C-alpha positions in Angstrom: 35.1 23.3 6.4 37.5 24.7 8.9 38.6 22.2 11.6 38.2 24.4 14.6 35.7 23.5 17.3 33.4 26.4 16.5 34.4 27.3 12.9 31.8 25.0 11.4 29.2 27.6 12.5 30.0 29.6 9.4 29.1 28.5 5.9 31.4 28.5 2.9 29.3 31.2 1.2 29.9 33.5 4.2 33.7 32.9 4.0 33.7 33.9 0.4 31.9 37.2 0.9 34.0 40.4 1.2 33.5 42.4 4.4 32.1 45.9 3.8 34.3 48.9 4.8 31.9 51.9 4.3 28.8 52.8 6.2 26.7 52.1 3.1 28.3 48.8 2.9 27.6 48.0 6.5 23.9 49.0 6.0 23.7 46.8 3.0 25.4 43.9 4.9 22.8 44.3 7.7 19.9 44.2 5.3 21.4 41.2 3.6 21.7 39.4 6.9 18.1 40.2 7.8 17.0 38.8 4.5 18.9 35.5 5.1 17.3 35.1 8.5 14.4 32.7 8.7 11.3 33.6 10.6 10.0 31.2 13.2 7.0 30.6 11.0 9.2 29.6 8.1 11.2 27.2 10.3 7.9 25.7 11.6 6.6 25.2 8.1 9.8 23.6 7.1 9.8 21.3 10.1 6.2 20.3 9.6 7.2 19.0 6.1 9.2 16.2 7.8 6.2 14.8 9.7 4.6 12.8 6.8 7.8 10.6 6.3 7.8 9.8 10.0 4.1 9.3 10.5 3.7 6.9 7.6 7.0 5.2 8.4 6.1 4.5 12.0 2.6 3.3 11.1 4.0 0.9 8.5 6.8 -0.3 10.7 4.7 -1.0 13.7 1.5 -2.4 12.1 2.1 -3.6 8.5 3.4 -7.0 9.5 0.5 -7.6 11.9 -1.9 -6.4 9.1 -0.5 -8.7 6.5 -0.7 -11.7 8.8 -3.9 -11.1 10.7 -6.1 -9.0 8.4 -4.9 -9.7 4.9 -4.3 -13.3 6.0 -1.1 -13.9 4.0 1.2 -16.7 4.8 4.2 -15.7 7.0 6.6 -16.5 4.2 4.8 -14.2 1.7 4.5 -11.4 4.3 8.3 -11.6 5.0 9.0 -11.4 1.3 6.9 -8.3 0.9 8.6 -6.6 3.9 12.1 -7.6 2.8 11.6 -6.6 -0.9 9.9 -3.3 0.2 12.8 -2.4 2.4 15.4 -3.3 -0.2 13.6 -1.4 -2.9 13.3 1.6 -0.5 17.0 1.7 0.0 17.8 1.4 -3.7 15.5 4.2 -4.7 17.3 6.8 -2.4 20.4 7.3 -4.4 18.5 6.9 -7.7 16.0 9.7 -6.7 18.9 11.8 -5.5 20.6 11.5 -8.8 17.4 12.4 -10.7 16.8 15.4 -8.4 20.3 16.7 -9.1 19.5 16.8 -12.8 16.2 18.6 -12.4 16.2 22.1 -14.0 15.0 25.1 -12.1 11.3 25.9 -12.3 9.1 28.7 -10.9 8.5 26.5 -7.9 12.2 25.7 -7.5 14.0 22.4 -8.0 12.9 20.5 -4.9 9.3 21.6 -4.6 8.0 20.1 -7.8 9.1 16.7 -6.6 7.2 17.2 -3.3 4.1 18.5 -5.0 3.8 15.8 -7.7 4.7 12.9 -5.4 2.2 13.7 -2.6 -1.1 12.8 -4.3 0.3 9.6 -5.8 1.9 8.6 -2.5 -1.3 9.1 -0.6 -3.2 6.9 -3.1 -0.7 4.1 -2.9 -0.7 4.3 0.9 -4.4 3.8 1.1 -4.2 0.8 -1.2 -1.6 -0.8 1.0 -4.3 -1.0 3.7 -7.0 -2.2 1.4 -7.8 -6.0 1.3 -8.7 -7.0 -2.3 -11.6 -9.4 -2.9 -9.4 -11.8 -4.9 -7.1 -14.4 -3.3 -4.8 -15.2 -6.3 -2.4 -12.4 -6.7 -2.9 -10.8 -3.3 0.8 -11.0 -2.6 1.5 -9.1 -5.8 -1.0 -6.5 -4.9 0.7 -5.6 -1.6 4.2 -5.9 -3.1 3.3 -3.5 -5.9 1.7 -0.8 -3.8 4.2 -1.1 -1.0 7.2 -0.6 -3.4 5.3 2.2 -5.2 4.7 4.0 -2.0 8.3 3.6 -0.9 9.4 5.1 -4.2 7.0 8.0 -4.0 7.8 8.6 -0.4 11.5 8.8 -1.4 10.6 11.3 -4.1 9.2 13.4 -1.2 11.8 12.8 1.5 15.1 13.2 -0.5 14.1 16.6 -2.0 12.7 17.7 1.4 15.9 16.8 3.3 18.0 18.5 0.5 15.8 21.6 0.9 18.0 22.5 3.9 20.6 23.8 1.5 18.1 26.0 -0.3 16.2 27.7 2.5 19.1 29.9 3.7 22.8 30.5 3.0 23.3 31.2 6.7 24.6 28.1 8.4 23.3 29.1 11.8 19.8 29.5 10.4 20.0 26.1 8.7 21.1 24.6 12.0 18.2 26.2 13.8 15.7 24.9 11.1 17.2 21.4 11.4 16.6 21.5 15.2 12.9 22.4 14.5 12.7 19.7 12.0 14.1 17.0 14.3 11.7 17.9 17.0 8.7 17.7 14.8 9.9 14.4 13.3 10.2 12.8 16.7 6.7 14.0 17.4 5.6 12.6 14.0 6.7 9.2 15.0 4.6 9.3 18.1 1.6 10.7 16.2 1.8 8.1 13.5 1.8 5.3 16.1 -0.9 6.9 18.1 -3.3 7.5 15.2 -2.9 4.0 13.9 -3.1 2.4 17.4 -6.1 4.4 18.6 -8.2 3.9 15.5 -7.4 0.2 15.0 -7.4 -0.3 18.8 -8.0 -3.8 19.9 -9.8 -4.7 16.7 -7.0 -6.9 15.5 -6.5 -8.6 18.8 -9.3 -11.2 18.2 -8.4 -11.8 14.5 -5.8 -14.3 13.8 -4.8 -15.8 10.5 -7.7 -17.9 9.4 -9.5 -17.5 12.7 -12.5 -15.4 11.8 -12.7 -15.9 8.1 -14.9 -18.9 8.4 -17.6 -20.2 10.6 -15.4 -23.0 12.0 -12.6 -20.5 12.8 -15.1 -18.2 14.5 -16.5 -21.1 16.7 -13.0 -22.3 17.7 -11.9 -18.8 18.6 -15.0 -18.3 20.7 -14.5 -21.6 22.5 -10.9 -20.6 23.3 -11.8 -17.2 24.8 -14.8 -18.5 26.8 -18.5 -17.5 27.0 -17.8 -14.2 28.8 -16.2 -12.7 25.7 -18.7 -11.4 23.1 -17.3 -11.9 19.5 -19.3 -11.3 16.3 -18.5 -12.9 12.9 -18.0 -9.4 11.4 -14.9 -8.7 13.5 -12.5 -9.2 10.6 -14.5 -6.8 8.4 -14.6 -4.2 11.2 -10.8 -4.5 11.5 -10.4 -4.0 7.8 -12.5 -0.8 8.0 -10.5 0.3 11.0 -7.2 0.0 9.1 -8.7 1.8 6.1 -10.0 4.6 8.3 -6.6 5.0 10.0 -4.9 5.2 6.6 -7.4 7.9 5.5 -6.6 10.0 8.6 -2.9 9.6 8.1 -3.2 10.6 4.5 -5.1 13.7 5.4 -2.3 14.7 7.8 0.2 13.8 5.0 -1.5 16.2 2.6 -1.9 18.9 5.2 1.8 18.9 6.1 2.8 18.9 2.4 0.5 21.9 1.8 2.0 23.8 4.7 5.5 23.1 3.5 4.9 24.2 0.0 3.1 27.4 1.0 5.3 28.3 4.0 8.8 27.7 2.6 10.5 29.5 -0.2 13.3 27.8 -2.1 16.2 30.1 -2.8 17.5 30.0 -6.4 21.0 31.3 -5.7 21.7 28.6 -3.1 22.2 25.7 -5.5 21.7 26.7 -9.1 22.9 24.2 -11.7 25.7 25.4 -13.9 25.7 24.7 -17.6 27.9 21.8 -18.7 28.1 18.1 -19.4 25.5 16.2 -17.4 27.0 13.9 -14.8 26.3 10.1 -14.8 25.1 8.2 -11.7 28.5 6.6 -11.1 30.3 9.8 -11.6 28.1 11.4 -9.0 28.7 8.5 -6.6 32.5 8.8 -7.0 32.3 12.5 -6.6 30.4 12.5 -3.3 32.2 9.5 -1.8 35.5 10.8 -2.9 35.0 13.9 -0.8 36.9 13.2 2.4 34.8 15.1 4.9 31.6 13.5 3.6 33.1 10.0 3.7 34.2 10.6 7.3 30.8 11.9 8.3 28.9 9.0 6.8 31.2 6.3 8.1 31.5 7.9 11.5 27.7 8.1 12.1 27.1 4.8 10.3 29.2 2.8 12.8 27.9 4.9 15.7 24.3 4.3 14.8 25.0 0.7 14.2 26.5 0.3 17.7 23.5 2.0 19.2 21.1 -0.2 17.2 22.8 -3.4 18.2 22.5 -2.4 21.9 18.8 -1.6 21.2 18.8 1.5 23.3 18.6 3.9 20.4 15.6 5.2 18.6 16.3 6.7 15.2 13.2 8.6 14.1 12.2 6.9 10.8 14.4 4.0 11.9 12.2 3.7 15.0 9.9 1.5 12.9 12.9 -0.3 11.3 14.3 -1.0 14.8 11.0 -2.0 16.4 11.6 -5.7 15.9 15.2 -5.9 17.4 14.2 -3.5 20.2 11.2 -5.6 21.1 13.4 -8.7 21.1 15.8 -7.1 23.5 13.3 -5.8 26.0 11.2 -9.0 25.8 13.8 -11.8 25.8 16.8 -10.1 27.5 15.3 -7.9 30.2 11.8 -9.5 30.5 10.0 -6.2 30.2 7.4 -7.2 27.6 4.5 -5.3 29.3 6.5 -2.1 29.7 8.0 -1.8 26.2 5.7 0.9 24.9 6.2 3.0 28.0 10.0 2.7 27.7 9.9 3.6 24.0 7.8 6.6 24.8 10.3 7.7 27.5 13.2 7.5 25.1 11.2 9.6 22.5 10.2 12.1 25.1 13.7 12.5 26.4 15.1 12.9 22.9 12.5 15.6 22.1 13.1 17.6 25.2 16.9 17.6 24.9 17.0 18.7 21.2 16.9 22.4 22.1 19.7 21.9 24.7 21.9 20.2 22.1 21.2 22.9 19.6 22.4 25.5 22.1 25.4 23.3 23.0 26.6 23.0 19.4 26.2 26.7 18.9 28.2 27.5 22.0 30.9 24.8 21.9 30.9 23.5 18.3 29.5 20.5 16.6 32.4 18.2 17.1 32.4 18.7 20.8 28.6 18.1 20.8 29.1 14.8 19.0 31.8 13.6 21.4 29.9 14.6 24.6 26.5 13.5 23.3 27.5 10.0 22.1 29.6 9.3 25.2 26.8 10.4 27.4 24.9 7.1 26.7 27.9 4.8 27.6 27.4 4.8 31.4 23.7 4.1 31.0 24.4 1.2 28.6 26.9 -0.3 31.1 24.3 0.1 33.9 21.7 -1.6 31.8 24.0 -4.5 30.8 25.5 -5.1 34.3 22.3 -5.1 36.4 19.6 -7.6 36.4 16.1 -6.9 35.0 14.8 -3.8 36.8 12.1 -1.5 35.6 13.4 1.6 37.4 16.9 1.0 36.0 15.4 0.6 32.5 13.5 3.9 32.8 16.7 5.7 34.0 18.7 4.3 31.2 15.9 5.3 28.8 16.0 8.9 29.9 19.8 9.0 29.6 19.9 7.2 26.3 17.2 9.5 24.9 19.5 12.5 25.4 22.2 10.7 23.4 19.6 9.7 20.8 18.9 13.4 20.2 22.6 14.0 19.3 22.7 10.9 17.1 20.0 12.2 14.7 20.4 16.0 15.1 24.1 16.3 14.5 24.4 14.4 11.2 21.7 16.4 9.6 23.2 19.5 11.0 26.7 18.7 9.8 25.7 17.6 6.3 25.2 21.2 5.1 28.7 22.0 6.3 30.1 19.1 4.3 28.2 20.3 1.2 29.5 23.9 1.7 33.0 22.5 2.0 32.5 20.6 -1.2 31.3 23.7 -3.0 34.3 25.7 -1.7 36.8 23.1 -3.0 34.9 22.4 -6.2 33.5 25.8 -7.4 32.8 24.5 -10.8 30.6 21.7 -9.7 27.2 22.6 -8.3 23.7 21.2 -8.0 24.7 17.9 -6.3 23.1 18.5 -2.9 20.4 15.9 -3.4 23.1 13.2 -4.1 24.8 13.9 -0.8 21.6 13.7 1.2 20.3 10.6 -0.6 23.4 8.6 0.0 23.3 9.5 3.6 19.7 8.2 3.9 20.8 5.0 2.1 23.6 4.3 4.5 21.4 5.0 7.5 18.8 2.4 6.2 21.7 0.0 5.5 22.8 0.2 9.1 19.3 -0.4 10.3 19.0 -3.5 8.1 22.4 -4.9 9.3 21.5 -4.3 13.0 18.1 -6.0 12.5 19.8 -9.1 11.0 22.5 -9.3 13.7 20.1 -8.8 16.5 17.8 -11.6 15.3 20.7 -14.0 14.8 22.1 -13.2 18.3 18.9 -14.6 19.8 19.4 -18.1 18.4 
């Protein structure tokens, strides 16, 4: 796109349109603008579609490891393998699904919607089976590995087309930016909702169930002796915990289906926004070279990759879906560095709340001053709070102040990339008019690199504590 501070507010399609000179042309232009505008209802329906990815992601990120160890009673080594392989598989499927979506022909439901419609029931089924404890012991690890990887694949089949849908709901860049702001707000709320649903239903049921503690009579007696006679424990606590996890998964799946239903009925995918042109199909590696060879896209991905990595290593950032991915390093930071173990959940909530409340402000700011200016100001905004947190000793009030300030910067860190991606795709279409239908590849590789940064930060943060 154009390199001016505010020029990115206009899409490539709008630059290619001829301005009308007659009154009839002006009337037609006004009608065309009115048709490209999205209603608040359409923006809300589009935003609600992003909640399932965040709700399930936060529930899995916060509770799956505890579930595998305490409820499924797997060995820590096997639980670690399941989590690692699942994350690695999730990252690999992003560009693969993006490539497959780019080759999907147009249907009466569009190109993106069929993926969302078909993947939803299968993803819901796999998600419930993740939280089900099979009766057999041999092969239990394979059970969780299979359904965890299947769910990650099916969730990717939902999320990559959904995120690419931004390019297909409107050709007006300002309308797409506004819809993205709605989406980011709902997704932050989805992270909180997923954690709240799982935490409230499961409650303290898993607190008394350790690996091997309540599965046998001896384990039950030893646990009761440790806690003392004033605590009333029944031998069915483990079974009740299993039922609680299943109930929580059922509620989350109901929300998942409801959000997908609202998205499909409330959002219309526009055919003329990204219609595939006839020609030789492009291979996966050709698509990779095509998108990574586009200079603006490479700069955008690398810039936000290193920015997010820096935030993650300092453990003051919360990255919507990566909230769950960053849970472990963030807990390690607050627990071992600042000694605020008991206040971690409150601090995390303050960061999320601050990010949610500042999204409308940053949306206005980028519209008024341009996206590049918003990036510079928003990212640098967190630096004084980081320095304050690093220089002062453990202090709860200082931590809360830093959390509020960092939350405002967090809003920029996840709003601006998704708001600038359509600009990059428009620029690619402008420079390559004969190559269309690759929107999903752009979006899928960005998701892949974001997850890659999360994994690197998790490893570095863990090693730094040795």
